[in-house]
N, C-alpha and C positions, 0 to 999 in steps of 0.2 A: 448156250450152253454151260452147264455148271462146272465147274472144276471142282476136280476131286483133289483131295491132300492125301499124301499115302505117309501118315503116320505109322511108325512101327509099333509094333504091339508094346506095352507095357512089360514091363518083367515086376515079380513082385517086390523085389527090390527097391526099384524105381517108384513103385505105388507106396511105399512106406515112407520115401523120402517125401512125396508130393505130401502126404496125410500131414507129415509133421511142418508143413510150408502154414503160415500164419498171413493174414490179410494185412494190409499197408498200414501200417502205424502212423497217424497224423500227428504232428508238434502242439504242444500244447498251446492254446490261444493267448496272443501276446497280453499283458495286462496294460492298465489304463497309465498306471503308475511304476516308475518314474517316467513323465513324459519328454519327448524329443527335445532336444534345445531349441529349435524353432520355436517350439511353445513356451519354455522357458523367456526368450528374448519378448515373444509378445505379452506375457502376462507383465516384464519388466515395463515394458511400454505404458501397458495399459495403467498401471500404478501411478508412471509419471504424470500421464494425462489426467487423471483423477486429482492427483494433487495439485497440478498446475489449475486445474479448473476451478478446485476450492479456493486456492489461494486469490484467484482472480474475483470470485464473487465476495468473498471476504473483504477485498479492498475495495469494490464497487458500493460496500454496505457500511464503509468510512469504520472498518473496524482496524484492517492493517496487522490482523492476526495478533491484538491485544483485547479488543472487545471493549464493552462500554467502562469497566474501570477504569483501564487506561486513558480514556478520552476524559473522564471526570478530573483523573490526575493533571492530565494536561492541562484543562482548562484551568484548574486550581492553580498551578502553577503560572499561566499565564495571568490571571486574577491577581494574583500575590506580587508579582513582577510590577505589572501596573502600578498597584495600590503603594507598591516601595517607591515606584518613581513619583506619584502624585506626592506622597509623603517626602521626598525629597526636594519636589518644588515648594513645599510649604515652609519648610525648614531654611531653603535659601532665601526665599523671599524675604524673610525675618533676618536675613545675617545682614553682619555690616559689609562684608565682601561681594556682595549681589551684584553682578553686573548683566544686564539685560541679554546682551547680544551673546554673551558666553552662557548663560543658562538656558537661552534659546536653542542654541545649537547644541548643546546636551543633550538637553529634555527632549527637543523634537527628533534629534536624532536616534535617541533610546528608543523613544516610542516609537518611529518611524520601523525600526529595526525590530521591534518586539510585534507590531502589526502584520509587518511581511513573514515574522517567523509562525505566526498564528495561520496566514493564508497559507504559507507553503506546508504546514503539518495536512492540510485540508485538499493537498495537492494541487492548488491553482497557481498557475504558471505566472508569477510574481515575482520573482527572484532578479529577473534583468530591468523591472519598470524602475521608473524614476522621472521626477520632474512632471511634467503635464499629464504623461501617461499614470503615473501612480497617482495622482490627485484624482485624474479623472475615474479609475479603479475603485479609488476610496469612495468615491461619490455614489458609484453605481453599487457599491455595495452596502452602502446606507448611512455614511456619515454626509454630513452637510457641506455645501459647498465651500464655506468657509473655514470650516476644519480640516476637511481634505487638503487645502493649498495649504493650510498654515504646517500640517504634519508632513506635507512632501516638498514644501520649498522653504521651511525656515531652518533646516539644519545647514544650509547651504549659502544661507543669507548674507551679504558682505555689509549691508547698511541697518539701519534700523526699522524696514519694512514689515517685518516683523517681530514686534513687541509681543513680548506676554503681557502687557497692560492689554493689547486690543484682544486677547480672548476673554472669552467666556468660561471660566476656568472647571465651574460646576458643571456647566452644558456638557463641555469636551469630555469631562471625567464618566456622564453618565451615559453619552454616547459612544464613548470606544468601550466602555462596559459592556455595555447595549451589542456592540458590534462583535466583541470577542465571543462573548456569549451565542450569538447568531450565528456565530461559525460551528459550534458544538451541538446545535439543536439535533 
């Protein structure tokens, strides 16, 4: 059975009003800009992640954000400091006030500190090394056993067991310069 609806007939006035009606108006489509707050947060996090990744990549390449020019400047500074130490050794050796033990403590201590700074610049974990561990590290990274032990133990020797006369200074100079340059290769 079909249902029949009884609609009252439209009057001409109602017909006229019905014709004035227009179809449903849809709102304008939402634009893509400005994005919602969630998109801003996501973009900010993405930028931070990219910065973090780039810094890690640069650090692994040994650039530390400074590049090759900075590495050359640090190498030059380390070599200049070593040359100054070696020149000081030559001057003090000819001095009338030269005492082997005082010189050994000072020179070996300064040399050991310089080598540690160079190693730490390359992010090597050497800050806490001393004594036999420090000598082993120096030997493993390219110095001869005798030189490594002299650098590690001479600053703290209380007797004359690490005399400057026992060391071949020209050989030590070449070895240490080579060691420093090797850290920046």
